[in-house]
Jmol script that loads the backbone (N, CA, C; Angstrom):
load data "model"
ATOM      1  N   MET A   1       0.845  -1.167   0.000  1.00  0.00           N
ATOM      2  CA  MET A   1       0.000   0.000   0.000  1.00  0.00           C
ATOM      3  C   MET A   1       0.898   1.240   0.000  1.00  0.00           C
ATOM      4  N   THR A   2       0.625   2.131  -0.916  1.00  0.00           N
ATOM      5  CA  THR A   2       1.441   3.332  -1.003  1.00  0.00           C
ATOM      6  C   THR A   2       1.034   4.319   0.088  1.00  0.00           C
ATOM      7  N   ARG A   3       1.840   5.343   0.229  1.00  0.00           N
ATOM      8  CA  ARG A   3       1.578   6.350   1.251  1.00  0.00           C
ATOM      9  C   ARG A   3       0.287   7.118   0.952  1.00  0.00           C
ATOM     10  N   ALA A   4       0.028   7.382  -0.322  1.00  0.00           N
ATOM     11  CA  ALA A   4      -1.196   8.099  -0.700  1.00  0.00           C
ATOM     12  C   ALA A   4      -2.438   7.245  -0.435  1.00  0.00           C
ATOM     13  N   GLN A   5      -2.367   5.955  -0.711  1.00  0.00           N
ATOM     14  CA  GLN A   5      -3.493   5.070  -0.439  1.00  0.00           C
ATOM     15  C   GLN A   5      -3.764   4.981   1.056  1.00  0.00           C
ATOM     16  N   PHE A   6      -2.705   4.905   1.851  1.00  0.00           N
ATOM     17  CA  PHE A   6      -2.864   4.835   3.301  1.00  0.00           C
ATOM     18  C   PHE A   6      -3.493   6.118   3.825  1.00  0.00           C
ATOM     19  N   ALA A   7      -3.029   7.259   3.335  1.00  0.00           N
ATOM     20  CA  ALA A   7      -3.567   8.538   3.790  1.00  0.00           C
ATOM     21  C   ALA A   7      -5.029   8.686   3.396  1.00  0.00           C
ATOM     22  N   SER A   8      -5.366   8.334   2.169  1.00  0.00           N
ATOM     23  CA  SER A   8      -6.757   8.472   1.730  1.00  0.00           C
ATOM     24  C   SER A   8      -7.671   7.503   2.472  1.00  0.00           C
ATOM     25  N   THR A   9      -7.209   6.303   2.760  1.00  0.00           N
ATOM     26  CA  THR A   9      -8.010   5.346   3.523  1.00  0.00           C
ATOM     27  C   THR A   9      -8.229   5.840   4.941  1.00  0.00           C
ATOM     28  N   THR A  10      -7.195   6.385   5.555  1.00  0.00           N
ATOM     29  CA  THR A  10      -7.319   6.904   6.918  1.00  0.00           C
ATOM     30  C   THR A  10      -8.274   8.092   6.970  1.00  0.00           C
ATOM     31  N   ILE A  11      -8.159   9.001   6.018  1.00  0.00           N
ATOM     32  CA  ILE A  11      -9.047  10.162   5.978  1.00  0.00           C
ATOM     33  C   ILE A  11     -10.488   9.737   5.725  1.00  0.00           C
ATOM     34  N   ALA A  12     -10.689   8.767   4.842  1.00  0.00           N
ATOM     35  CA  ALA A  12     -12.041   8.277   4.568  1.00  0.00           C
ATOM     36  C   ALA A  12     -12.652   7.608   5.801  1.00  0.00           C
ATOM     37  N   ALA A  13     -11.857   6.828   6.516  1.00  0.00           N
ATOM     38  CA  ALA A  13     -12.364   6.163   7.719  1.00  0.00           C
ATOM     39  C   ALA A  13     -12.696   7.182   8.809  1.00  0.00           C
ATOM     40  N   ALA A  14     -11.840   8.177   8.974  1.00  0.00           N
ATOM     41  CA  ALA A  14     -12.109   9.214   9.977  1.00  0.00           C
ATOM     42  C   ALA A  14     -13.341  10.028   9.596  1.00  0.00           C
ATOM     43  N   GLY A  15     -13.487  10.333   8.325  1.00  0.00           N
ATOM     44  CA  GLY A  15     -14.666  11.066   7.863  1.00  0.00           C
ATOM     45  C   GLY A  15     -15.947  10.275   8.049  1.00  0.00           C
ATOM     46  N   ALA A  16     -15.889   8.990   7.772  1.00  0.00           N
ATOM     47  CA  ALA A  16     -17.069   8.138   7.961  1.00  0.00           C
ATOM     48  C   ALA A  16     -17.444   8.045   9.436  1.00  0.00           C
ATOM     49  N   ALA A  17     -16.443   7.904  10.299  1.00  0.00           N
ATOM     50  CA  ALA A  17     -16.720   7.849  11.742  1.00  0.00           C
ATOM     51  C   ALA A  17     -17.306   9.169  12.228  1.00  0.00           C
ATOM     52  N   TRP A  18     -16.785  10.286  11.706  1.00  0.00           N
ATOM     53  CA  TRP A  18     -17.314  11.591  12.110  1.00  0.00           C
ATOM     54  C   TRP A  18     -18.773  11.756  11.662  1.00  0.00           C
ATOM     55  N   LEU A  19     -19.060  11.353  10.430  1.00  0.00           N
ATOM     56  CA  LEU A  19     -20.432  11.449   9.939  1.00  0.00           C
ATOM     57  C   LEU A  19     -21.389  10.534  10.710  1.00  0.00           C
ATOM     58  N   LEU A  20     -20.935   9.344  11.062  1.00  0.00           N
ATOM     59  CA  LEU A  20     -21.771   8.439  11.850  1.00  0.00           C
ATOM     60  C   LEU A  20     -22.047   9.023  13.230  1.00  0.00           C
ATOM     61  N   GLY A  21     -21.060   9.657  13.827  1.00  0.00           N
ATOM     62  CA  GLY A  21     -21.273  10.298  15.119  1.00  0.00           C
ATOM     63  C   GLY A  21     -22.187  11.489  15.016  1.00  0.00           C
ATOM     64  N   LEU A  22     -22.070  12.244  13.948  1.00  0.00           N
ATOM     65  CA  LEU A  22     -22.913  13.418  13.743  1.00  0.00           C
ATOM     66  C   LEU A  22     -24.365  13.018  13.475  1.00  0.00           C
ATOM     67  N   ALA A  23     -24.553  11.905  12.802  1.00  0.00           N
ATOM     68  CA  ALA A  23     -25.902  11.428  12.485  1.00  0.00           C
ATOM     69  C   ALA A  23     -26.576  10.751  13.672  1.00  0.00           C
ATOM     70  N   GLY A  24     -25.830  10.446  14.711  1.00  0.00           N
ATOM     71  CA  GLY A  24     -26.416   9.814  15.882  1.00  0.00           C
ATOM     72  C   GLY A  24     -26.344   8.313  15.883  1.00  0.00           C
ATOM     73  N   VAL A  25     -25.606   7.729  14.965  1.00  0.00           N
ATOM     74  CA  VAL A  25     -25.489   6.269  14.907  1.00  0.00           C
ATOM     75  C   VAL A  25     -24.547   5.760  16.003  1.00  0.00           C
ATOM     76  N   LEU A  26     -23.462   6.484  16.255  1.00  0.00           N
ATOM     77  CA  LEU A  26     -22.545   6.110  17.326  1.00  0.00           C
ATOM     78  C   LEU A  26     -23.119   6.528  18.672  1.00  0.00           C
ATOM     79  N   PRO A  27     -22.970   5.695  19.697  1.00  0.00           N
ATOM     80  CA  PRO A  27     -23.531   6.060  21.003  1.00  0.00           C
ATOM     81  C   PRO A  27     -22.656   7.108  21.711  1.00  0.00           C
ATOM     82  N   LEU A  28     -23.031   8.369  21.557  1.00  0.00           N
ATOM     83  CA  LEU A  28     -22.335   9.474  22.200  1.00  0.00           C
ATOM     84  C   LEU A  28     -23.300  10.198  23.124  1.00  0.00           C
ATOM     85  N   SER A  29     -22.755  10.799  24.174  1.00  0.00           N
ATOM     86  CA  SER A  29     -23.626  11.581  25.045  1.00  0.00           C
ATOM     87  C   SER A  29     -24.095  12.833  24.307  1.00  0.00           C
ATOM     88  N   GLU A  30     -25.147  13.420  24.791  1.00  0.00           N
ATOM     89  CA  GLU A  30     -25.729  14.585  24.121  1.00  0.00           C
ATOM     90  C   GLU A  30     -24.765  15.769  24.118  1.00  0.00           C
ATOM     91  N   THR A  31     -24.014  15.947  25.193  1.00  0.00           N
ATOM     92  CA  THR A  31     -23.050  17.050  25.261  1.00  0.00           C
ATOM     93  C   THR A  31     -21.945  16.872  24.228  1.00  0.00           C
ATOM     94  N   VAL A  32     -21.430  15.660  24.117  1.00  0.00           N
ATOM     95  CA  VAL A  32     -20.370  15.399  23.144  1.00  0.00           C
ATOM     96  C   VAL A  32     -20.909  15.566  21.729  1.00  0.00           C
ATOM     97  N   ARG A  33     -22.109  15.076  21.479  1.00  0.00           N
ATOM     98  CA  ARG A  33     -22.671  15.136  20.128  1.00  0.00           C
ATOM     99  C   ARG A  33     -22.961  16.567  19.692  1.00  0.00           C
ATOM    100  N   THR A  34     -23.394  17.436  20.605  1.00  0.00           N
ATOM    101  CA  THR A  34     -23.794  18.785  20.201  1.00  0.00           C
ATOM    102  C   THR A  34     -22.676  19.806  20.317  1.00  0.00           C
ATOM    103  N   GLN A  35     -21.714  19.597  21.225  1.00  0.00           N
ATOM    104  CA  GLN A  35     -20.708  20.628  21.455  1.00  0.00           C
ATOM    105  C   GLN A  35     -19.308  20.241  20.994  1.00  0.00           C
ATOM    106  N   VAL A  36     -18.913  19.014  21.200  1.00  0.00           N
ATOM    107  CA  VAL A  36     -17.541  18.597  20.897  1.00  0.00           C
ATOM    108  C   VAL A  36     -17.417  18.043  19.484  1.00  0.00           C
ATOM    109  N   TRP A  37     -18.313  17.163  19.090  1.00  0.00           N
ATOM    110  CA  TRP A  37     -18.201  16.446  17.819  1.00  0.00           C
ATOM    111  C   TRP A  37     -18.181  17.365  16.599  1.00  0.00           C
ATOM    112  N   PRO A  38     -19.024  18.413  16.514  1.00  0.00           N
ATOM    113  CA  PRO A  38     -18.970  19.287  15.340  1.00  0.00           C
ATOM    114  C   PRO A  38     -17.670  20.083  15.219  1.00  0.00           C
ATOM    115  N   ALA A  39     -16.942  20.272  16.311  1.00  0.00           N
ATOM    116  CA  ALA A  39     -15.709  21.056  16.282  1.00  0.00           C
ATOM    117  C   ALA A  39     -14.480  20.233  15.921  1.00  0.00           C
ATOM    118  N   LEU A  40     -14.600  18.936  15.806  1.00  0.00           N
ATOM    119  CA  LEU A  40     -13.432  18.090  15.528  1.00  0.00           C
ATOM    120  C   LEU A  40     -12.756  18.382  14.186  1.00  0.00           C
ATOM    121  N   PRO A  41     -13.474  18.649  13.093  1.00  0.00           N
ATOM    122  CA  PRO A  41     -12.771  18.992  11.850  1.00  0.00           C
ATOM    123  C   PRO A  41     -11.953  20.279  11.973  1.00  0.00           C
ATOM    124  N   LEU A  42     -12.471  21.267  12.694  1.00  0.00           N
ATOM    125  CA  LEU A  42     -11.718  22.498  12.911  1.00  0.00           C
ATOM    126  C   LEU A  42     -10.455  22.219  13.722  1.00  0.00           C
ATOM    127  N   LEU A  43     -10.558  21.388  14.724  1.00  0.00           N
ATOM    128  CA  LEU A  43      -9.398  21.016  15.526  1.00  0.00           C
ATOM    129  C   LEU A  43      -8.350  20.303  14.671  1.00  0.00           C
ATOM    130  N   ALA A  44      -8.799  19.449  13.763  1.00  0.00           N
ATOM    131  CA  ALA A  44      -7.863  18.745  12.882  1.00  0.00           C
ATOM    132  C   ALA A  44      -7.145  19.716  11.947  1.00  0.00           C
ATOM    133  N   ILE A  45      -7.870  20.699  11.412  1.00  0.00           N
ATOM    134  CA  ILE A  45      -7.257  21.673  10.506  1.00  0.00           C
ATOM    135  C   ILE A  45      -6.250  22.543  11.250  1.00  0.00           C
ATOM    136  N   VAL A  46      -6.604  22.990  12.454  1.00  0.00           N
ATOM    137  CA  VAL A  46      -5.689  23.822  13.248  1.00  0.00           C
ATOM    138  C   VAL A  46      -4.451  23.029  13.637  1.00  0.00           C
ATOM    139  N   SER A  47      -4.625  21.771  14.015  1.00  0.00           N
ATOM    140  CA  SER A  47      -3.474  20.937  14.375  1.00  0.00           C
ATOM    141  C   SER A  47      -2.562  20.700  13.178  1.00  0.00           C
ATOM    142  N   LEU A  48      -3.135  20.462  12.015  1.00  0.00           N
ATOM    143  CA  LEU A  48      -2.342  20.274  10.806  1.00  0.00           C
ATOM    144  C   LEU A  48      -1.570  21.542  10.461  1.00  0.00           C
ATOM    145  N   GLY A  49      -2.205  22.692  10.606  1.00  0.00           N
ATOM    146  CA  GLY A  49      -1.530  23.960  10.340  1.00  0.00           C
ATOM    147  C   GLY A  49      -0.387  24.210  11.304  1.00  0.00           C
ATOM    148  N   ALA A  50      -0.592  23.915  12.589  1.00  0.00           N
ATOM    149  CA  ALA A  50       0.471  24.088  13.571  1.00  0.00           C
ATOM    150  C   ALA A  50       1.638  23.155  13.266  1.00  0.00           C
ATOM    151  N   TYR A  51       1.333  21.924  12.908  1.00  0.00           N
ATOM    152  CA  TYR A  51       2.391  20.984  12.543  1.00  0.00           C
ATOM    153  C   TYR A  51       3.173  21.481  11.324  1.00  0.00           C
ATOM    154  N   ALA A  52       2.461  22.009  10.340  1.00  0.00           N
ATOM    155  CA  ALA A  52       3.132  22.501   9.130  1.00  0.00           C
ATOM    156  C   ALA A  52       4.051  23.672   9.448  1.00  0.00           C
ATOM    157  N   PHE A  53       3.582  24.614  10.277  1.00  0.00           N
ATOM    158  CA  PHE A  53       4.420  25.754  10.640  1.00  0.00           C
ATOM    159  C   PHE A  53       5.659  25.327  11.414  1.00  0.00           C
ATOM    160  N   VAL A  54       5.500  24.404  12.341  1.00  0.00           N
ATOM    161  CA  VAL A  54       6.656  23.921  13.110  1.00  0.00           C
ATOM    162  C   VAL A  54       7.623  23.183  12.199  1.00  0.00           C
ATOM    163  N   ASN A  55       7.107  22.382  11.301  1.00  0.00           N
ATOM    164  CA  ASN A  55       7.955  21.633  10.374  1.00  0.00           C
ATOM    165  C   ASN A  55       8.744  22.580   9.465  1.00  0.00           C
ATOM    166  N   ILE A  56       8.079  23.588   8.919  1.00  0.00           N
ATOM    167  CA  ILE A  56       8.759  24.556   8.062  1.00  0.00           C
ATOM    168  C   ILE A  56       9.785  25.341   8.863  1.00  0.00           C
ATOM    169  N   GLY A  57       9.420  25.774  10.058  1.00  0.00           N
ATOM    170  CA  GLY A  57      10.358  26.523  10.902  1.00  0.00           C
ATOM    171  C   GLY A  57      11.589  25.716  11.255  1.00  0.00           C
ATOM    172  N   TYR A  58      11.410  24.461  11.609  1.00  0.00           N
ATOM    173  CA  TYR A  58      12.557  23.619  11.937  1.00  0.00           C
ATOM    174  C   TYR A  58      13.460  23.418  10.727  1.00  0.00           C
ATOM    175  N   ASN A  59      12.852  23.163   9.569  1.00  0.00           N
ATOM    176  CA  ASN A  59      13.670  22.943   8.383  1.00  0.00           C
ATOM    177  C   ASN A  59      14.390  24.210   7.928  1.00  0.00           C
ATOM    178  N   LEU A  60      13.783  25.381   8.148  1.00  0.00           N
ATOM    179  CA  LEU A  60      14.503  26.628   7.862  1.00  0.00           C
ATOM    180  C   LEU A  60      15.644  26.839   8.843  1.00  0.00           C
ATOM    181  N   LEU A  61      15.433  26.461  10.084  1.00  0.00           N
ATOM    182  CA  LEU A  61      16.467  26.596  11.100  1.00  0.00           C
ATOM    183  C   LEU A  61      17.641  25.641  10.825  1.00  0.00           C
ATOM    184  N   ALA A  62      17.353  24.444  10.357  1.00  0.00           N
ATOM    185  CA  ALA A  62      18.384  23.437  10.127  1.00  0.00           C
ATOM    186  C   ALA A  62      18.994  23.537   8.730  1.00  0.00           C
ATOM    187  N   PHE A  63      18.538  24.503   7.913  1.00  0.00           N
ATOM    188  CA  PHE A  63      19.059  24.636   6.555  1.00  0.00           C
ATOM    189  C   PHE A  63      20.512  25.076   6.591  1.00  0.00           C
ATOM    190  N   ARG A  64      21.312  24.459   5.765  1.00  0.00           N
ATOM    191  CA  ARG A  64      22.744  24.804   5.749  1.00  0.00           C
ATOM    192  C   ARG A  64      23.102  25.432   4.443  1.00  0.00           C
TER     193      ARG A  64
END
end "model"
wireframe off; spacefill off
backbone 0.3
color backbone group
């Protein structure tokens, strides 16, 4: 399995789990379903952005 296939499979599985939780199929408490679950994609985007900035900063620092 290539790296792109692994990434797309992981993203698809996470997206499916998120949609199932949002639809009420997964057994989640009402607080988690209404307040925490809808914010998870935003948290993922912010975390990815922070990782990208740190990665770029480190590589600029280590550039010779």
